[in-house]
C-alpha positions as CSV (number, residue, x, y, z in Angstrom):
1,M,-2.9,78.6,-88.1
2,E,-3.7,78.7,-84.4
3,A,-3.9,75.5,-82.5
4,K,-7.4,74.7,-81.1
5,K,-7.6,74.2,-77.3
6,P,-8.9,70.8,-76.4
7,I,-12.3,70.6,-74.9
8,P,-12.0,69.7,-71.2
9,D,-13.2,66.2,-70.3
10,Q,-16.1,66.8,-67.9
11,S,-15.4,63.6,-66.0
12,K,-12.0,65.1,-65.0
13,T,-13.5,68.5,-64.0
14,S,-13.2,69.0,-60.2
15,R,-16.3,68.6,-58.1
16,H,-15.5,72.1,-56.7
17,S,-15.6,73.7,-60.1
18,R,-18.8,71.8,-61.2
19,A,-20.6,73.0,-58.0
20,K,-19.5,76.5,-58.8
21,E,-20.7,76.3,-62.4
22,E,-24.0,74.5,-61.6
23,Y,-25.0,76.5,-58.5
24,G,-22.8,79.7,-58.6
25,V,-21.6,78.8,-55.1
26,H,-18.0,79.6,-54.2
27,G,-15.7,79.5,-51.1
28,T,-16.0,83.2,-50.3
29,Q,-19.7,82.9,-49.6
30,T,-21.1,82.2,-46.2
31,I,-23.9,79.8,-45.3
32,N,-26.2,82.8,-44.8
33,G,-25.2,84.2,-48.2
34,V,-26.0,80.9,-49.9
35,S,-29.2,80.7,-47.9
36,A,-30.3,84.1,-49.2
37,Q,-29.1,83.4,-52.8
38,F,-31.2,80.2,-53.1
39,T,-33.9,81.0,-50.5
40,V,-32.9,77.9,-48.6
41,P,-32.9,77.8,-44.8
42,A,-29.3,78.4,-43.4
43,S,-30.0,76.0,-40.6
44,F,-30.7,73.2,-43.2
45,I,-27.5,73.8,-45.1
46,G,-25.6,73.9,-41.8
47,K,-27.1,70.6,-40.7
48,E,-26.4,68.9,-44.0
49,L,-22.8,70.0,-43.9
50,K,-22.5,69.3,-40.2
51,I,-21.3,72.9,-39.5
52,S,-21.9,74.3,-36.1
53,E,-24.4,77.2,-35.9
54,G,-21.8,79.7,-34.8
55,N,-19.9,79.3,-38.1
56,Q,-22.7,80.3,-40.5
57,Y,-21.0,83.6,-41.0
58,Q,-17.6,82.1,-41.9
59,P,-16.7,81.7,-45.6
60,L,-17.5,78.3,-47.0
61,G,-13.9,77.9,-48.0
62,R,-12.7,78.2,-44.4
63,C,-15.5,75.9,-43.2
64,R,-14.7,73.4,-45.9
65,K,-11.2,73.0,-44.6
66,E,-12.3,72.7,-41.0
67,Y,-15.3,70.4,-41.5
68,G,-14.1,68.4,-44.6
69,F,-17.1,68.8,-46.9
70,T,-16.8,69.5,-50.6
71,M,-18.4,72.4,-52.6
72,S,-20.5,69.8,-54.4
73,E,-21.9,68.8,-51.1
74,V,-23.1,72.4,-50.7
75,G,-24.8,72.0,-54.1
76,N,-26.3,68.7,-53.0
77,A,-27.7,70.3,-49.9
78,I,-29.3,73.0,-52.0
79,A,-30.7,70.4,-54.4
80,K,-32.1,68.3,-51.5
81,I,-34.1,71.1,-50.0
82,Q,-35.3,72.1,-53.4
83,E,-36.5,68.6,-53.9
84,F,-38.3,68.6,-50.5
85,S,-40.0,71.9,-51.4
86,G,-41.3,70.6,-54.7
87,G,-38.9,72.7,-56.7
88,T,-40.4,76.0,-55.5
89,I,-37.0,77.4,-54.3
90,K,-35.4,79.5,-56.9
91,H,-31.9,80.9,-57.5
92,L,-31.8,84.6,-56.9
93,N,-29.4,86.6,-59.0
94,H,-29.5,89.5,-56.6
95,E,-29.4,90.0,-52.9
96,P,-32.8,90.3,-51.2
97,K,-33.8,93.7,-50.0
């Protein structure tokens, strides 16, 4: 009989992995990539995370180390702008043409 794997305690799940699961955002993406994915202004994400405009093309993982934000803060920025827009911003599963 194979032993069952325990169900992970969600309270112990890292904020990074929760942000990745909830928003599909990961460290290899850039601010511009997240902006396109969620149709959220890149400038807003940059301001929320306090990232200088010149770094919007850098991977979030690299910016995270330099600026000290968490991936869940990226998700929070997305949620915040979605709230301001009345929930009209949608997650895109493909790159815009």
